[in-house]
N, C-alpha and C positions, 0 to 999 in steps of 0.2 A: 619619144611616144612616152607617156607617164604611164606606169602599170598600177592598177589598183584592186586591191584583195574585197571583193564581195561578201560576204559575211551571210551565207542562208541556212535554212533549215531541210532542206530537200532540194531535189530538183523539182519545183512544184510550179502547177500551171500560173497561180499569182504572177510570177517571174518572169509572166511571157515578154511586157515590157523591156524588158533588159536583155531576154534571147535577140529580141527583133532588134534592140541598136547595135548587139553585137553583131549580128549577122547582116545586117544590111547598112552597116560603115555608121550609124549615127554617133557610134563614142568615139571611132579614130578620124572623123573628118574633125573635130576636137580635141586631137592629140591625145587620144583618150585610150587604153588596151584595158577591159576587164575581166579577171577571171575569180571565178565561182568559188568559195571553199564551203563546203557540205559539212557542217556541224551537229546535225540532227536532233536536237532540241531548240524552242526558242530559244532557254534559259541563256543554250550553250553556246547559242550567237551574240546576246547579249553580254554573254561573260566575255568572250571573244574580243568583242569591241572595249571594253572595258579596261581590256589588257593592253591591246593595242595590237591586237595578234590580226585583226583584220583593219582595213583603212574606213568603210562603210559598211552598213547592215540591211538588208533587206529582210525584214522580220515582224513581229509583233509589236508594237510600240510601250506594250505597259513594263518593262523593264527599262527602258529607258527614260521614261516620263517617270517612276517612282525611285530612279537615281538621282535624276533633277531634281526632284520634292526634295529628296535628302541631302541636295548640296554636288552632288555629282558633276561627272563632267559629260552625260550622256545627253543627248539636244534629238530631236524628232524634227527633221527638216522638209518632209515631203510625205505625201499618203498615198499610197498605193490603191488599199482594197478598202472600200467602206461598205458595201453588204458582203459578210464571208460566203464565197462561192461552196457552201457546205452544205451537207445534209447529214443527218442521224441515223447511224446505219447499224441494223441489229443481226445477232446470227437468227437461224432463220426461225427457230423456234419464239422468238419473241416477234406478237404482230401487234404491240400497244406499247405507249410507252410507260402504262400500268405495270406492262409484263419486265418492266426494268429494275421493280421494283427489289432493293436485295443483291442487287448486277455489281460489277467491274465496267467502270466507264474508261477507256482507253482515251488518255489525252497527251498532249505537246511534251506540256509541263507542269506543273504545282502550281506555279505562280502566276503566267500569263498565259496569253494565246488561247488555243481553244479550250482550255480548262473552264475561263470565262464566260465564253460563247457555250458551250454545253452547260455550264452551271445554269444560265439564264435561260437557255431554253428549255431544259428536266423542270425547272421550278413553274414556270407556265403553263407545265403539264403536272404540278401538284405534287415533283417530285423534289424533296430536301439534301442538300448536301450537309453533313456526312451523313443525316437519321435513314434517308432511301437507300445509299448507293456508297459506293467509295471511287474514289479515281487509283486509274493503274497508267502508272509513266511509262509510257512504250513509244515515242519517239514521232516521228514525222509521219505524215498519212500512210507513206510507206510499209513503214513497222508497223502499225494498226491495223492494215492490213490482213499483214501478216499474222497477227495476236486473233482477228475477227477471224481467218478461217481455220486457225485453229484451237479456235475454241475457247480461248485462255482469257478472253474480254466478252461481256455479254451486249456492248455497243461501243460507236464512237462516229463523231463530226469525221466525215470523208471527203477530202477537196475531192473536185470534178476534176477528171474523168472518173476514178476510183469510186465514187459514189454509182455513175453509171457500170460500173464493171461487174462492182456488189451487184445490183439489183439484176443482172443479166447471168449473175452465178448462183442466183435465188436466195442471197439477202433481203432481209427485210430495209425498205427505205421508207422508215418512219416520218420524212418530212425536210425537205429546207430550214436552210435559218433566211428568216424574212426580214427581219430587225437590221438596223443599219447597227453595223460597230467598224469601228477601227481598226482592223486583224493583221492587215502587212501596210510598213511604214518605211522610209527610209531614214535611218540614224545614223548620226556621228557622233566621235568622240572631243570634244574641245581639248586645245584649238584645232576645229578645222579650215585648212586652207580655201578658202572662197575659189585660189583659182581654178581649183580641179573640180571643187563639189558642184560650183553652180553649173560649169561645162555637163559635168557629169548630171545634173538634175532636167538641164535642157536636152540632154541626148534623149533620157528617159522619154521627158513630154512629149517629144517628136517622135518617139519611137509606140507612145501608147496610142497619139494620133494616126498612125503609120494603120495601127493593127487595125482598129476601127473600121477602117477603108480599105482592110487585105484580109481579111480573114480568111478567107482559104490560104495565101501564103502562108500566114501567120500561123496556121494549123500543121501546115509543111516542119516549119520550122522548129514548132514544139513537139514535134512529134519524132522528129529526127535528134533532137535535143535527149528528150524520154523515153525512146523507143516502145510509146505507145501505141497502138492500130492508132493507123487515118482516122478511122471513122469516130473513134474515143476523142481525139484531138480535136477536130472538125467540133465536135458537139461541147468538147469546154470552152472552144475560141470563141462559140457562137455567146454562151451565155454570161462568160467575162466580159464583152464587147456590150450586153446590156445597159441600157443606162443606170446609174446609180451604184454599180458595182466598182468601177474605176475612176474616181476623180478625175474632173476633165481638165483642172486646171493644178493635181496633184497636191491640193489642199483638201484633207481631209473635212468634211460636211460637219458642224456645228453635231448635231443627234450622234453620228459615229463618236467623236471622238467622246462626247460627253457620259455615251455607253461603256467606252472603253474606262475612264475615270469611276464611276460611279462603282465596276465591279470591283477596282485596284480598292476604293472606299470601303467597302462593302466586305470583302475580303481583310482589312488589315493593313494590306500595302502601302497606303497614304493614312496615315493620320488624321487624325481629326480639325486640329488646331495645324495643320499644314499650310504652305502659301500655298494660292491658286495654281493648279496644275499647268492648264495651257501657257500663264506669265512664265512658269519656270524651265517647262519643259521643250514649249513648241514652237520653234524660228523659220519661219518661212520666208525668211528675209536670203535666204540661200537661192531662193527659186528664179531670184533674180526681178 
């Protein structure tokens, strides 16, 4: 049995396919055992992958894309989330996006992940960074929920089911993310052995298909993994199973990848003269 350490930001529901693969034996049947290592931030996961502290990462792809464009060893080998299951949650006294002007927006990184999605969402509502708000590095959605409850930030994108939990607790849900954006991907550090990467990806793909056909059972797995109330786990899994959220072939769609790359360019993390990011960073041949 080959042991694989999987770097993740948090026990987030975007990783349900991994939990299903672990619990339903899809990994074990391929001679693999996966253990999650929770690293708290998206850039923390990317750095751990770069240093070889984890074998594979389920995280925002921007860090790996920027690394590859700069000539580094990180690559994106599969896509897991094309439509981010996130909603902008604000403290109760804020009722509109305009109320966030001058506020602090919690994020998991200042360079990737929810930072870019939040910036694009706020721009669509007339708020620009840094003129109209500041980002506050709070960590995963679990830590951002704590910060919202403490009132140390004004708003944050919250992963399901924490958006449902926040709404029921009286916080303001300003609305879900509606655009395609490659939020979560499978990333590796070269050289990465196809003898174990490809079976791992096949197990994830099989688990994702099983998840779509067995939502209640998957919700039970997720609830046990996260200690979330079963009703919230079921709501989250029903939303994740919607068309367009998890790419069926684990290949992120062109619009989702293009949005992530546009965000990297606009923030200066990919220089204008850089080589084509998709050619440099994305290698779906590992999917077999």
